[in-house]
C-alpha positions as CSV (number, residue, x, y, z in Angstrom):
1,M,103.6,59.8,101.8
2,K,103.7,62.1,105.8
3,F,106.4,64.2,103.9
4,K,104.4,64.9,100.9
5,G,101.4,65.8,103.4
6,Y,103.2,68.3,105.6
7,A,104.9,69.9,102.4
8,L,101.7,70.5,101.0
9,G,100.1,71.9,104.3
10,I,102.8,73.9,104.4
11,I,102.3,75.2,100.4
12,S,98.7,75.6,101.0
13,S,99.4,78.2,104.1
14,V,102.1,79.7,102.4
15,S,100.2,80.6,99.4
16,Y,97.2,81.7,101.1
17,G,99.0,84.2,103.4
18,L,100.3,86.0,99.9
19,I,97.1,87.2,99.5
20,P,98.3,91.2,100.5
21,I,100.6,91.2,97.5
22,F,97.8,91.0,95.2
23,I,95.2,92.6,97.3
24,L,97.1,96.0,98.6
25,P,98.3,97.5,95.1
26,V,94.1,96.8,93.9
27,K,93.2,99.0,97.0
28,Q,96.0,101.4,96.1
29,A,95.4,102.0,92.5
30,H,91.5,102.3,93.5
31,F,91.2,99.4,91.3
32,S,87.0,98.0,91.7
33,M,87.1,95.3,94.4
34,D,84.3,93.7,93.5
35,I,85.6,93.4,90.0
36,T,88.6,92.3,91.2
37,L,87.3,89.4,93.5
38,F,84.6,88.3,90.6
39,Y,87.9,87.5,88.5
40,R,89.7,86.0,91.5
41,F,86.7,83.1,92.3
42,L,85.4,83.2,88.2
43,F,89.3,82.4,87.6
44,S,90.0,79.5,90.5
45,A,86.4,78.4,89.8
46,L,87.0,77.5,86.0
47,M,90.7,76.4,87.3
48,I,89.6,73.6,89.9
49,G,86.6,72.9,86.8
50,G,89.2,72.2,84.6
51,Y,91.1,69.7,87.0
52,L,87.2,67.9,87.8
53,L,87.2,67.5,83.9
54,Y,91.0,66.1,84.4
55,S,89.8,63.7,86.8
56,K,86.5,62.5,85.6
57,E,84.9,64.1,87.9
58,N,80.9,64.0,87.4
59,F,79.5,68.0,88.0
60,Y,76.1,67.2,88.7
61,I,74.9,68.2,92.4
62,N,71.1,68.3,93.5
63,R,68.8,70.7,94.8
64,K,69.6,70.5,98.0
65,E,72.9,70.2,97.3
66,T,72.8,73.6,94.9
67,L,71.6,75.6,98.2
68,I,74.2,74.1,100.4
69,L,76.7,75.3,98.2
70,A,75.2,78.7,97.0
71,V,74.9,79.3,100.8
72,L,79.2,78.4,101.3
73,G,79.5,80.3,98.5
74,I,77.9,83.6,100.1
75,C,79.6,82.8,102.8
76,Y,83.0,82.5,101.7
77,A,82.4,85.8,100.1
78,F,81.4,87.7,102.8
79,S,84.8,86.5,104.4
80,S,86.7,87.9,101.6
81,E,84.4,90.9,101.7
82,F,85.1,92.1,105.1
83,L,88.9,91.1,105.3
84,F,89.6,93.4,102.5
85,L,87.5,96.2,103.7
86,G,89.3,95.7,107.1
87,Y,92.4,96.5,105.2
88,D,91.6,99.7,105.0
89,Y,91.4,100.1,109.0
90,L,94.2,97.9,109.5
91,T,97.5,96.8,108.5
92,A,97.4,93.5,106.2
93,G,99.7,91.6,109.0
94,I,97.3,92.4,111.7
95,A,94.0,92.0,109.9
96,S,95.3,88.7,108.6
97,T,96.1,87.3,112.2
98,V,92.7,88.7,113.5
99,L,91.0,86.9,110.4
100,F,93.1,83.7,112.0
101,I,90.9,83.3,115.0
102,Y,88.2,81.8,113.3
103,P,88.8,78.3,114.5
104,V,87.8,79.8,118.0
105,I,84.3,81.0,116.7
106,V,83.7,77.7,115.5
107,A,84.2,76.2,118.9
108,L,82.5,79.0,120.5
109,I,79.4,78.8,118.2
110,M,79.6,74.7,118.6
111,F,79.6,75.3,122.2
112,F,76.3,77.9,122.3
113,F,74.5,76.6,119.8
114,Y,74.8,72.5,119.3
115,K,75.7,72.4,123.2
116,E,79.5,70.9,122.7
117,K,81.1,70.8,125.6
118,L,84.3,72.9,126.0
119,T,87.1,71.2,127.3
120,R,89.7,72.6,129.2
121,L,92.4,73.2,126.3
122,S,89.6,74.6,124.4
123,S,88.7,77.3,127.6
124,F,93.0,78.2,127.3
125,S,92.8,78.9,123.6
126,L,90.2,81.2,124.1
127,L,91.8,83.0,126.5
128,F,95.2,82.9,124.5
129,A,93.3,84.3,121.2
130,F,91.7,86.9,122.8
131,A,94.0,88.1,124.9
132,G,96.4,87.8,121.6
133,V,93.9,90.2,119.9
134,I,93.8,92.3,122.5
135,I,97.8,93.0,122.6
136,L,97.7,93.5,118.9
137,C,95.9,96.5,119.6
138,L,97.9,97.8,122.0
139,K,99.5,100.8,121.3
140,G,101.7,103.8,123.0
141,K,100.5,103.5,126.6
142,G,96.9,102.6,126.6
143,L,94.6,100.8,124.2
144,E,94.6,102.4,121.1
145,I,92.0,100.3,119.2
146,N,90.2,100.7,115.9
147,Y,87.2,99.4,116.7
148,L,85.5,99.5,113.4
149,G,88.4,97.6,111.9
150,L,88.4,95.2,114.4
151,G,84.8,94.4,114.2
152,I,85.1,94.1,110.2
153,V,87.4,91.4,110.5
154,M,85.7,90.0,113.3
155,L,83.1,89.6,110.8
156,S,85.1,88.1,108.1
157,S,86.4,85.6,110.6
158,L,83.1,84.7,111.8
159,S,81.4,84.3,107.9
160,Y,84.5,81.9,107.5
161,A,83.6,80.1,110.6
162,L,80.2,79.6,109.6
163,Y,81.5,78.3,106.1
164,I,83.1,75.3,108.1
165,I,79.9,74.7,110.4
166,I,77.8,74.4,107.5
167,V,80.3,72.2,105.5
168,N,80.6,69.6,108.7
169,K,77.2,70.1,109.6
170,S,75.5,69.8,106.0
171,N,76.4,66.2,105.5
172,I,77.0,67.4,101.9
173,K,77.8,64.4,99.9
174,V,80.5,66.0,97.1
175,S,83.9,65.4,96.9
176,G,86.7,68.5,98.0
177,F,87.4,69.5,94.7
178,K,83.7,69.8,93.8
179,L,82.9,71.6,97.1
180,S,85.6,74.0,96.2
181,F,84.6,74.2,92.4
182,Y,80.8,75.5,92.8
183,S,82.0,77.4,96.7
184,M,84.0,79.4,93.8
185,L,81.4,79.7,91.7
186,F,78.7,81.0,93.3
187,T,81.1,83.4,95.6
188,S,81.9,85.1,91.9
189,F,78.4,85.4,90.9
190,F,77.9,87.2,94.3
191,F,80.6,89.5,93.3
192,M,79.1,89.6,89.5
193,I,75.4,91.0,90.9
194,K,77.1,93.3,93.1
195,A,79.1,94.7,90.4
196,L,76.1,94.9,88.4
197,I,74.0,97.0,90.8
198,G,77.0,99.1,91.5
199,K,77.0,99.5,87.2
200,E,80.7,98.5,87.1
201,S,82.7,97.8,84.0
202,F,83.5,94.2,83.6
203,A,86.2,95.3,80.8
204,I,90.0,94.0,82.2
205,P,92.2,97.7,81.7
206,S,95.0,95.7,80.2
207,T,97.0,92.4,79.6
208,D,99.1,93.3,82.9
209,I,96.2,93.2,84.7
210,F,94.5,90.2,83.4
211,F,97.3,88.2,84.0
212,N,98.0,89.7,87.5
213,F,94.2,88.4,88.0
214,L,95.1,84.8,87.0
215,I,98.1,84.9,89.1
216,F,96.4,85.8,92.1
217,A,93.4,83.1,91.3
218,F,96.2,80.5,90.8
219,S,98.7,81.7,93.7
220,T,96.3,82.2,96.5
221,T,93.1,80.2,95.8
222,V,93.7,77.2,93.6
223,I,97.4,76.3,94.5
224,S,95.6,76.5,98.7
225,T,92.6,74.5,98.0
226,L,94.4,71.5,96.1
227,C,97.4,71.3,98.5
228,L,95.1,71.5,101.4
229,V,92.9,68.9,100.3
230,F,95.8,66.5,99.3
231,A,97.4,67.1,102.5
232,I,94.4,66.3,104.6
233,K,94.3,63.0,102.4
234,Y,98.1,62.6,103.6
235,I,98.5,63.9,107.1
236,G,94.9,64.1,108.5
237,S,93.0,67.3,108.9
238,T,94.3,68.1,112.6
239,P,98.2,68.4,111.4
240,T,97.1,70.1,108.5
241,A,94.9,72.8,110.6
242,I,98.2,73.3,112.6
243,L,100.6,73.9,109.8
244,G,97.5,76.5,108.6
245,A,99.3,78.6,111.8
246,L,101.7,80.1,108.5
247,E,99.1,81.8,106.8
248,P,99.1,84.9,109.4
249,V,102.6,84.5,109.8
250,V,103.1,84.7,105.9
251,A,101.0,87.5,105.6
252,V,102.9,89.7,108.7
253,M,106.2,88.9,106.8
254,V,104.2,90.2,103.7
255,S,103.1,93.4,105.3
256,V,106.6,93.8,106.9
257,L,109.3,93.1,103.9
258,I,107.2,94.3,101.2
259,F,104.5,97.4,102.7
260,H,107.2,98.2,105.4
261,E,104.6,97.5,108.2
262,K,106.2,98.2,111.5
263,F,106.9,94.4,113.4
264,T,106.6,96.0,117.2
265,F,106.9,93.4,120.0
266,N,103.1,93.7,120.4
267,L,102.8,92.5,117.3
268,F,105.0,89.7,117.6
269,L,103.3,89.0,121.0
270,G,99.6,89.2,119.6
271,I,99.9,87.0,116.8
272,T,101.9,84.5,119.2
273,L,99.4,84.1,121.6
274,I,96.8,83.8,118.6
275,L,98.7,81.0,117.0
276,F,99.1,79.0,120.2
277,G,95.4,79.4,121.3
278,V,94.5,78.0,117.8
279,I,97.0,75.5,117.9
280,L,95.8,74.4,121.2
281,N,92.0,74.5,120.0
282,V,92.8,72.5,116.8
283,L,94.7,70.1,119.7
284,A,91.5,70.0,121.7
285,G,89.3,69.2,118.5
286,S,91.7,66.2,117.6
287,K,91.5,64.8,121.6
288,K,88.1,65.3,121.7
289,T,87.6,63.3,118.1
290,I,89.5,60.3,119.7
291,H,87.4,60.0,122.8
292,S,84.1,59.9,121.4
């Protein structure tokens, strides 16, 4: 079971790290991002909904759960929106790595707003993560930082951190699959409303694009979500979170191998420091859970 858990954790991280393969060509073709994300999350919700039907799980949610799940959907939507907007200013590898500091942002929010203690390990993790971000922005002889791009991707990371905190603090009593289903559904509603306001066409121009949307939804969202839930079940949340460090590594490999991003020493060092910082943060969190 442990081997299966680690394998599922790796598959979850790798599948999520493949996002640039689908998003960058859409951006290059100047196809509507709102329509792309609407179909990505709608198809994801339908596939996870199919799994819920197969497992005979009840779809009912009460008014309080509906409100919480709608807020989670909005947080997820903002995270996706800001990440893909960030691709216009930063390379996919750097954007995906900066996004990955969300566990560190969670620790900071818990410290400032919920008065949770920052352990020495957590403090070191913050230093490593932020040092990594600064090194990613080093070009040539000085700090050549794209503040707009960095700020946009940090907003993506913040939105995902808020998603995690709301899930943990709301004490919502729904299964991981039901939570994923409604989160995806409300996220798709967000992009549908945005597309309607922008008077964009929902018509899918060709069968190729239809299948691209299906594969995008299945490979980066459904597989990632299902494998994540089962990985946590088999090996626990801490090892699964550490395996999540593969997400930006895969995104960087995709950017370098497929989209010809330069693999510089700064990129290698920045990614290494951020991954080390996040893994330290996860370990600090698990130690705190053991001692409490």
